[in-house]
Backbone as JSON, one array per atom type, in Angstrom:
{
  "sequence": "XXXXXXXXXXXXXXXXXXXXXXXXXXXXXXXXXXXXXXXXXXXXXXXXXXXXXXXXXXXXXXXXXXXXXXXXXXXXXXXXXXXXXXXXXXXXXXXXXXXXXXXXXXXXXXXXX",
  "N": [[30.31, 29.16, -68.96], [27.9, 29.87, -67.83], [26.65, 27.45, -67.71], [28.21, 26.23, -65.84], [27.66, 27.81, -63.57], [24.93, 27.32, -63.36], [25.0, 24.57, -62.89], [26.33, 24.57, -60.44], [24.44, 25.86, -58.86], [22.31, 23.99, -58.96], [23.59, 21.86, -57.75], [24.04, 22.94, -55.17], [21.38, 23.21, -54.37], [20.61, 20.54, -54.43], [22.35, 19.55, -52.46], [21.28, 20.92, -50.26], [18.76, 19.77, -50.11], [19.48, 17.14, -49.55], [20.74, 17.54, -47.08], [18.51, 18.43, -45.61], [16.91, 16.15, -45.76], [18.57, 14.35, -44.44], [18.62, 15.53, -41.9], [15.92, 15.26, -41.24], [15.74, 12.44, -41.13], [17.52, 11.94, -39.01], [16.15, 13.21, -36.94], [13.86, 11.61, -36.94], [14.97, 9.13, -36.24], [15.85, 9.76, -33.66], [13.39, 10.31, -32.47], [12.14, 7.77, -32.69], [13.91, 6.29, -31.12], [13.43, 7.45, -28.64], [10.73, 6.7, -28.3], [11.11, 3.94, -28.2], [12.6, 3.69, -25.82], [10.67, 4.59, -24.0], [8.73, 2.6, -24.37], [10.2, 0.41, -23.49], [10.53, 1.05, -20.79], [7.83, 1.04, -20.01], [7.2, -1.63, -20.52], [8.88, -2.84, -18.67], [7.72, -1.95, -16.27], [5.22, -3.2, -16.52], [6.01, -5.87, -16.47], [6.98, -6.04, -13.86], [4.6, -5.57, -12.48], [3.15, -7.78, -13.35], [4.65, -9.82, -12.15], [4.12, -9.25, -9.46], [1.35, -9.69, -9.41], [1.34, -12.39, -10.01], [2.63, -13.45, -7.75], [0.74, -12.72, -5.81], [-1.44, -14.19, -6.71], [-0.5, -16.81, -6.36], [-0.27, -16.8, -3.57], [-2.96, -16.47, -2.84], [-3.98, -18.85, -3.88], [-2.7, -20.71, -2.23], [-3.9, -19.99, 0.2], [-6.6, -20.59, -0.33], [-6.43, -23.36, -0.68], [-5.61, -24.06, 1.89], [-7.84, -23.22, 3.39], [-9.71, -24.93, 2.28], [-8.73, -27.41, 3.13], [-9.01, -27.04, 5.88], [-11.77, -26.81, 6.0], [-12.49, -29.41, 5.22], [-11.46, -30.84, 7.43], [-13.07, -29.79, 9.47], [-15.59, -30.64, 8.61], [-15.24, -33.41, 8.79], [-14.89, -33.59, 11.58], [-17.39, -32.67, 12.49], [-18.97, -34.71, 11.51], [-17.94, -36.84, 13.03], [-18.73, -35.97, 15.6], [-21.51, -35.97, 15.26], [-21.96, -38.7, 14.88], [-21.1, -39.62, 17.38], [-23.01, -38.41, 19.03], [-25.32, -39.69, 18.1], [-24.71, -42.3, 18.9], [-24.62, -41.94, 21.66], [-27.27, -41.19, 22.16], [-28.54, -43.51, 21.41], [-27.87, -45.2, 23.47], [-29.31, -44.35, 25.63], [-31.78, -45.39, 27.84], [-34.93, -46.57, 26.7], [-37.22, -45.87, 28.21], [-36.63, -43.4, 29.41], [-36.49, -41.79, 27.21], [-39.12, -41.97, 26.31], [-40.44, -40.72, 28.46], [-39.42, -38.12, 28.23], [-40.45, -37.42, 25.75], [-43.17, -37.51, 26.33], [-43.34, -35.44, 28.18], [-42.77, -33.27, 26.54], [-44.98, -33.37, 24.89], [-46.97, -32.66, 26.67], [-46.38, -30.1, 27.06], [-44.14, -29.49, 28.54], [-44.79, -29.8, 31.19], [-44.86, -31.97, 33.85], [-43.71, -34.98, 35.37], [-41.34, -34.45, 37.91], [-38.06, -35.08, 37.87]],
  "CA": [[30.31, 29.67, -67.62], [26.52, 29.81, -67.36], [26.38, 26.06, -67.34], [28.93, 25.99, -64.6], [26.88, 28.47, -62.52], [23.68, 26.57, -63.25], [25.36, 23.29, -62.26], [26.66, 24.85, -59.04], [23.16, 26.15, -58.19], [21.6, 22.72, -58.83], [24.33, 21.08, -56.76], [23.73, 23.51, -53.85], [19.99, 22.86, -54.07], [20.63, 19.11, -54.14], [22.98, 19.42, -51.14], [20.33, 21.41, -49.25], [17.72, 18.74, -50.0], [20.08, 15.99, -48.86], [20.9, 17.95, -45.67], [17.17, 18.44, -45.01], [16.5, 14.75, -45.64], [19.41, 13.76, -43.39], [18.13, 16.07, -40.63], [14.64, 14.61, -41.0], [16.0, 11.06, -40.72], [18.1, 11.97, -37.67], [15.04, 13.52, -36.03], [13.0, 10.43, -36.87], [15.7, 8.13, -35.45], [15.81, 10.22, -32.27], [12.01, 10.12, -32.02], [11.93, 6.33, -32.54], [14.71, 5.87, -29.97], [12.7, 7.89, -27.45], [9.58, 5.81, -28.18], [11.62, 2.63, -27.79], [12.94, 3.79, -24.4], [9.4, 4.66, -23.26], [8.12, 1.27, -24.43], [11.0, -0.46, -22.64], [10.16, 1.39, -19.41], [6.47, 0.56, -19.79], [7.28, -3.09, -20.46], [9.5, -3.17, -17.39], [6.69, -1.74, -15.24], [4.21, -4.24, -16.68], [6.6, -7.12, -16.01], [6.99, -5.99, -12.39], [3.21, -5.72, -12.06], [2.8, -9.18, -13.6], [5.3, -10.62, -11.1], [3.37, -9.03, -8.22], [0.07, -10.39, -9.56], [1.6, -13.82, -9.95], [2.87, -13.77, -6.34], [-0.54, -12.6, -5.11], [-2.25, -15.32, -7.15], [0.01, -18.0, -5.67], [-0.63, -16.69, -2.16], [-4.4, -16.75, -2.75], [-4.17, -20.27, -4.13], [-2.33, -21.41, -0.99], [-4.93, -19.71, 1.2], [-7.8, -21.35, -0.69], [-6.15, -24.76, -0.36], [-5.6, -24.17, 3.35], [-9.24, -23.15, 3.82], [-10.37, -26.16, 1.83], [-8.3, -28.46, 4.06], [-9.65, -26.77, 7.17], [-13.18, -27.15, 5.81], [-12.58, -30.87, 5.26], [-11.26, -31.27, 8.81], [-14.27, -29.43, 10.23], [-16.66, -31.53, 8.16], [-14.98, -34.71, 9.42], [-15.15, -33.46, 13.02], [-18.85, -32.6, 12.66], [-19.47, -36.07, 11.27], [-17.59, -37.62, 14.22], [-19.61, -35.53, 16.69], [-22.86, -36.45, 14.96], [-21.95, -40.14, 15.16], [-21.02, -39.78, 18.84], [-24.33, -38.04, 19.58], [-26.24, -40.77, 17.77], [-24.38, -43.43, 19.77], [-25.04, -41.59, 23.02], [-28.73, -41.24, 22.19], [-28.98, -44.91, 21.31], [-27.59, -45.85, 24.76], [-30.28, -43.91, 26.63], [-32.89, -46.35, 27.91], [-36.12, -46.08, 25.99], [-38.21, -45.29, 29.11], [-36.31, -41.99, 29.58], [-36.83, -41.12, 25.96], [-40.58, -41.85, 26.3], [-40.82, -39.69, 29.42], [-39.09, -36.81, 27.65], [-41.42, -37.17, 24.68], [-44.46, -37.22, 26.97], [-43.22, -34.09, 28.75], [-42.86, -32.31, 25.45], [-46.36, -33.37, 24.41], [-47.78, -31.96, 27.67], [-45.94, -28.71, 27.14], [-43.07, -29.35, 29.51], [-45.29, -30.01, 32.55], [-44.93, -33.4, 34.11], [-42.98, -35.46, 36.53], [-40.05, -33.82, 38.19], [-37.09, -36.15, 38.15]],
  "C": [[28.9, 29.62, -67.01], [26.16, 28.39, -66.93], [27.05, 25.71, -66.01], [28.17, 26.59, -63.42], [25.56, 27.73, -62.29], [23.93, 25.24, -62.55], [25.66, 23.48, -60.78], [25.38, 25.12, -58.25], [22.38, 24.85, -57.96], [22.27, 21.85, -57.76], [24.06, 21.59, -55.34], [22.31, 23.15, -53.42], [19.9, 21.38, -53.69], [21.24, 18.84, -52.76], [22.03, 19.84, -50.03], [19.22, 20.37, -49.03], [18.25, 17.51, -49.25], [20.28, 16.31, -47.38], [19.55, 17.93, -44.94], [16.69, 17.0, -44.77], [17.28, 14.06, -44.52], [18.94, 14.24, -42.01], [16.8, 15.42, -40.25], [14.84, 13.19, -40.48], [16.62, 11.0, -39.32], [17.03, 12.27, -36.62], [14.13, 12.3, -35.84], [13.67, 9.32, -36.05], [15.65, 8.49, -33.97], [14.41, 9.99, -31.68], [11.73, 8.63, -31.77], [12.72, 5.77, -31.35], [13.99, 6.23, -28.67], [11.47, 7.0, -27.22], [10.0, 4.42, -27.69], [11.97, 2.62, -26.3], [11.67, 3.83, -23.55], [8.72, 3.29, -23.23], [8.87, 0.28, -23.53], [10.66, -0.21, -21.17], [8.77, 0.85, -19.08], [6.44, -0.96, -19.67], [7.87, -3.54, -19.13], [8.5, -3.03, -16.24], [5.63, -2.84, -15.31], [4.74, -5.6, -16.21], [6.63, -7.17, -14.49], [5.58, -6.2, -11.85], [2.76, -7.18, -12.24], [3.4, -10.08, -12.52], [4.54, -10.48, -9.78], [2.03, -9.77, -8.27], [0.26, -11.9, -9.45], [1.85, -14.25, -8.5], [1.56, -13.74, -5.55], [-1.45, -13.79, -5.46], [-1.81, -16.61, -6.46], [-0.36, -17.98, -4.19], [-2.11, -17.0, -1.96], [-4.69, -18.23, -2.96], [-3.82, -21.08, -2.88], [-3.38, -21.2, 0.09], [-6.2, -20.52, 0.93], [-7.6, -22.83, -0.36], [-6.18, -24.99, 1.15], [-7.03, -24.14, 3.9], [-10.01, -24.41, 3.44], [-10.01, -27.32, 2.76], [-8.96, -28.28, 5.42], [-11.13, -27.13, 7.1], [-13.38, -28.67, 5.87], [-12.42, -31.4, 6.68], [-12.49, -30.97, 9.66], [-15.44, -30.34, 9.87], [-16.48, -32.92, 8.79], [-15.28, -34.67, 10.91], [-16.64, -33.41, 13.3], [-19.46, -33.98, 12.49], [-19.16, -36.96, 12.47], [-18.5, -37.26, 15.39], [-21.03, -36.04, 16.49], [-22.97, -37.95, 15.27], [-21.92, -40.39, 16.66], [-22.35, -39.45, 19.5], [-25.33, -39.15, 19.31], [-26.0, -41.99, 18.65], [-24.88, -43.17, 21.19], [-26.55, -41.67, 23.15], [-29.23, -42.67, 22.13], [-28.75, -45.66, 22.61], [-28.58, -45.44, 25.85], [-31.41, -44.92, 26.66], [-34.16, -45.74, 27.33], [-37.14, -45.46, 26.93], [-37.94, -43.81, 29.35], [-36.69, -41.19, 28.34], [-38.34, -40.92, 25.9], [-41.04, -40.77, 27.27], [-40.56, -38.3, 28.86], [-40.08, -36.45, 26.55], [-42.78, -36.82, 25.26], [-44.45, -35.83, 27.58], [-43.41, -33.04, 27.66], [-44.29, -32.23, 24.92], [-47.27, -32.61, 25.36], [-47.34, -30.51, 27.84], [-44.9, -28.49, 28.21], [-43.51, -29.54, 30.93], [-45.39, -31.5, 32.76], [-44.15, -33.75, 35.33], [-41.67, -34.71, 36.67], [-39.11, -34.94, 38.58], [-36.03, -35.69, 39.09]]
}
């Protein structure tokens, strides 16, 4: 009978340990599930942020390309204007150019045209 009582006590103790271990594992599973949900939410937020950054980056790239094209057009226009000015200056008779140079040498005082 003593063995039976001793066996029952050991079995109850073993059952209590198993129940405690089972409760610990359930708590750990619940904790890990909560962490997983938090990580999923964080990942979702980061993905949304990444998408926004990618859209902004593409928009900036388009703007830079547009500005670069505009810069090229302006550079070409300046070059055209410079060429036109050079042509116009080359058509001025040399006597007018000499008179203007002489006026500048005299400090702007000279013949009134």
